[in-house]
C-alpha positions in Angstrom: 0.7 -12.9 11.8 3.4 -13.6 9.5 1.8 -15.8 7.3 -1.5 -12.7 7.4 1.5 -10.4 6.4 2.8 -12.3 3.5 -0.9 -12.6 1.8 -1.7 -9.1 2.5 0.9 -7.6 1.1 0.9 -10.0 -2.7 -2.4 -9.9 -2.3 -1.7 -5.9 -2.4 1.1 -5.6 -5.4 -1.3 -8.4 -6.9 -4.0 -5.5 -7.0 -2.2 -2.2 -7.5 0.1 -3.8 -9.8 1.2 0.1 -9.2 3.6 -1.0 -6.2 6.2 -3.3 -8.7 5.8 -1.3 -11.3 7.3 1.9 -9.5 9.5 -0.5 -7.5 8.2 0.7 -4.2 8.8 -0.6 -0.8 6.0 -1.4 1.0 6.0 -2.0 4.7 3.3 -3.7 6.6 2.4 -3.4 10.9 -0.5 -4.8 12.3 -2.0 -2.8 15.8 -4.3 -5.5 17.2 -5.8 -3.4 20.1 -6.7 -0.8 17.2 -7.6 -3.3 14.4 -6.3 -1.9 11.7 -2.8 -2.3 9.5 0.0 -0.5 8.9 1.1 0.4 5.2 3.7 1.8 4.6 5.0 2.5 0.6 8.7 4.3 0.2 10.4 5.3 -3.0 13.8 7.3 -2.7 12.7 10.1 0.4 8.8 9.7 -0.9 6.8 7.8 1.7 3.4 7.3 2.1 1.7 5.5 5.8 -1.5 5.1 5.6 -4.1 2.6 8.1 -6.7 0.1 6.8 -8.6 -1.3 8.8 -9.1 -4.8 9.7 -12.6 -5.3 8.2 -10.7 -4.0 5.5 -7.7 -5.8 4.5 -10.0 -8.7 5.2 -12.7 -7.8 1.9 -9.0 -7.3 0.2 -7.5 -10.4 1.3 -10.9 -12.0 -0.3 -10.6 -10.1 -3.8 -12.6 -6.9 -3.0 -9.8 -3.9 -3.7 -10.4 -0.8 -1.5 -10.9 1.8 -2.7 -9.2 4.7 -0.5 -6.0 2.9 -0.8 -6.3 2.7 -4.1 -6.9 6.3 -5.0 -4.1 6.9 -1.6 -1.3 4.8 -3.3 -2.4 6.6 -6.9 -2.1 10.0 -5.7 1.5 8.9 -4.4 2.9 7.9 -7.4 1.5 10.5 -8.7 3.7 12.5 -6.8 6.8 11.4 -7.8 6.0 11.0 -11.2 5.5 14.9 -11.1 8.9 15.3 -9.8 11.3 13.0 -11.7 9.4 14.4 -15.2 11.0 18.0 -13.8 14.0 17.1 -12.9 15.1 16.1 -16.2 
């Protein structure tokens, strides 16, 4: 499973460059009984926990972007960018 975590993390970072661009902490946990991944993104006090089902994760490893996850990441980044601008 460790290889799967590393492979999926690498693929997600490649597909969604905002993870690296904004130095987001990416952590993942697989729940075999439910057949989904918990994707955790953090930056400072901002946290996003979302789910990626096994089928979507396998598609991601095959090079197919998960639209739902991309929208979640995009909104997460937008939220803290907006707050950072307001603080300046």
